[in-house]
C-alpha positions, 0 to 999 in steps of 0.5 A: 148538579152540585149546589157548589160553584163549579170550577170551570175550564176551557181547553182550546186545542190547535190541530193535534200534530206530531210536533209543535201542537199547542192547547190554550188552557183557561182557568175561568175561576182564576182568570188565568190562561196558559199555552202548553205544547201537546203532540202525538207520535202515531208514526207506528200506525204506518204499519196498517192494512188499510189502503188509506188512513181513514179520516175518522180514525185520525179524528179518534186519535185526536179526540184521545189526545185532547181527552188525555191533555184535558184530564192531565192539566185539570186538577181532580181532587176527590173532596171538591165538587165536579167541574165543567170542562169545555174542550174545543178541538179541530177535526176532519169530520165536525158535522158528525162529531157535533151531532146531538146523538154522538155528543150525548154519548161522548159527554155521558161517557166522560161524566161516567169515567171522571165525575166531571161535566164535559162539553165538546165543540168540534170545528173544521180541521184543514191541515193533515198530520204526517201519518195521513200523508204517508206515500209508502205504506207497509202492510201486514202480510198475515191476518191478525188474530187479536189486538189488545192494550199493553200497559206493562202491568201484571194483568196485561202480561198474564192475559196475553200469556193465557190468550197465547196458550189458547191460540198457540199459532195466533198473531197478536198486536199490542198497543200502548199509549200515555206520556210516561217514558219510564212506563214505555221502557217497561212495556218495551222490555217486557214485550222484548222478553216475551217475544223471545220466549214465545213462537207467536207472531207479536207486534208492539205499537206505542203511541206516545202523547207528549207535553212540551213547555209544561213544567210550570203547570203541575200535572194531575196525577189522578188520571180518571180518563186514562182508560178511555184514552187508551181504549180510543187509541187501541181501537184505532190500532185494531181498526187499522189492523183489520179488526173490529174488536179490541181486547183489554186484559184485566182481572174482574175484581180490579175491573169492576172495582167495587167501593171498599166502604162508604167511608173510604170514598176516593181511595181508588175511584178509577173506572178505567176498565169497568164493564160499563166503560167498555160498553160506552166506548164500544157504543161511541166507536160504533156510532162514529164508525157506523159499524159494530165495534167492541171493546171486551175483557176476556178475563172479567170473571177471573181473579188476578191469581187465576190469571197468573196460574198459567204462568205458574204451570208453565214455569214462566212466573219470572216474567211477572217480576218485570211488570209494574202494578203500582198506582203511585208511579214513584221514581226510585229504582224500587218504584212500587210502593207496596201499600197502595191497592194495586200493589196489595192486589198484586201481593195477594194474587201472587201469594194465592197463586203459590208464587214467592213474591220477588217484587222490590217494593219501596215506601218513599220517606218523602212521599208518605202514604195517606194519613201516614199509615201504610195499612190504610188500603189493606184495612179497607180491602180486608173490610171489603173482603169481610163484607163479601164473605158475610153477604155470600154466606146468607144462603146456599141458593144463588138467588139469595146470594145475588140479592144479598150482594146487590143489596150492598152493592146495587151497582152490580145490577145497574152498572155491571149486569145491565152493560154486559153483552154476551151472546153465549151467556144468559143473565142468570149465567152472568150472575152466577159467574160474578158470584163465583168471582167474588167467592173465589176472591174471598177464599184467596184472601182467607189463605193469604191474608197473613202473608200480605199483612206480614209483608206490610209489617216487614216493610214498616220495620225496614222503613223505620230502620232506614229512617233511623239510619238516616237520622244518625247520618244526619246527626253525624253530618251536623256534628262534623260541620260544626 
């Protein structure tokens, strides 16, 4: 607990609806409150295998919506102490969700994912949502092989392609969520292209979460709970599809997301698909459903470049340029900035896979990078790579390498290794795979550092030229007006 006075917020939700739902947002520090509309469109879930829509699944969806709404409405500045977030939510099974064990698991998960203190209070919900009242149901005709999250990013695409190659006759259900229409369009466009190219049975279900009458309330752009929200909704999709496993396709470097260096705290803080997050979500869902449920990442021990190799081999790499990786969510046509950590990892992975990067990157003049320096993330990533190189070269023996790596990054032991459950791998096996992951990442950067760095220099030159041209046009306009 911080010695600072905590900011304190309450979000009192009306029953989550398909339309006309609201939440009362209270900022106790300012003694202000607002009523904001929030709804979920879960109509895609009418296509399921269950005879009835389980009330527990409806509660899981509502919980995801409440977490998403709270996370987006409350500011999360990195330089401020943790805040307290009180969430009041009507559910169908309040006795279960209010149990001490379940609330402890939920509140610990949310603290881990966001760094804030969450307190949940569940009250009885009476009114059903339209999805629960469906009379005409459409069932899947065939058994589903795999359910996975679908983000519109390069990892999701490469992951799906790798899984399809492994199971050429398999059927896949992909699930996307969020509240960004542009991202939804990207998800749909990539899916449509992949669906035409591949013989597999593919289905896409998207569950939008919508805010209404909220333009006066600025949304938080740092969505630390995004991974939890998507996994809860994706798990509901998996359960309704007859599966008890949800797959998340993410490279191991991005999933574990070790800090660049202590001075760079806050540059990239997300734990969206961290192994511990997946474990905690799995444990929470298993408790709610009273049966084993698992969220897993089949690509934890792969670099992003390694995930892309199958696309290269099968000459499908053009699909990669339909995807988006950027953290900054720019609104321009060229919507990937090119200098954030996600864009840089994208550049690195494509170069390391031997792919000419045809992505259109854009540095917005009106939304300049941190400290007005497009090399900030690059410098920190290279510093981290150099640290990995130093730590892994202390010895040829894996025990010494692991001891060296975990002396600098102890979270690999306490937050990664301790939360990886795999019946086919021993603890030693996992240690060796993690060492191999980071060694591969170092080797890739050795090959492509100059390429990635040159792309930043080129972007800066283009940016300066564009700014100079804008300045000339501005002077000419001023002269004509005078």
